[in-house]
N, C-alpha and C positions, 0 to 999 in steps of 0.2 A: 452745826446750827448757828445761824446768825440772827441777831435780834435788832430790830429797828425800834428805837425807844424815844419817848417824848418826856422831858423833864419839865417841871414847873418850879420856879424859885419860890421858896416859902417866905423869903425876906422881901421880894419884889414880885408879887403874884401875877403881874402883867408880862413877866419875862418867861419865855419857854426856850427849850433847847432840844434839837432833834439830832440823834446820832445813831450809829450802828456799832455793834460789838458782838463778840462771841462769848463774853463772860459779863452778864448784866450786873450781877452783884458787885463784882470787883470794879466795874466801870463807875457805878453809882458812888462807891466808896471814894474813888479818885476825884470825882466831881466835888463831893462834899469835903474832901481834905484839901481842896483848892490846888490840886496838882495839875489841873487842866486850865491853862492860861485864859482861854476864851470864856470860861464859865466861872472863874474864881471870884469875880467881884459880885456875883449874884447868889452865892452860896448862902445857906444850904438849899439843896434841891430835894424834891420828892418825885418819885416815879409816877407820872400821870397814866401812861399806857405803854405797852410794848407788843410787838408782833413778831412771831418766830418764823423764820424762813429756812428751808433746807437748801435752797439755791442761793449762793452768795451773790450772783449777778442780780437776781430779783430783789434781794435785800438792799443792795446799793442803789438800784434804780428806784425803789420805793422811797428810800431816804431822800434822794434827790428830788423826787416829786413832792414830798412833804415840805421841802424848802422853797417851793415855788408859791406864788400867790394863791393859785387854785388849790394847791396841796395844803396850805395853811388853813384855807377856808374849809376844806374837807375835814381836816383834823379837828377844827374848832366845832364843827357841826356834828361829826360822827364819832370821834374818838374820845 
């Protein structure tokens, strides 16, 4: 199972991060421990939403979509 997730910074609420993982709890712990260079300066993070996929290709495709302008608009309105 792969999870596409959206995090929201609690320190800087206007900052979001989208990613994909197979272990959601461990990945959130890494983000909050500042072990992920891209997200360390905006920690701590909270999980806004996640979606489970049984197909890895679909998970990565959906993550890439959420990182586009239309995907961000979709997430803001619907997730």
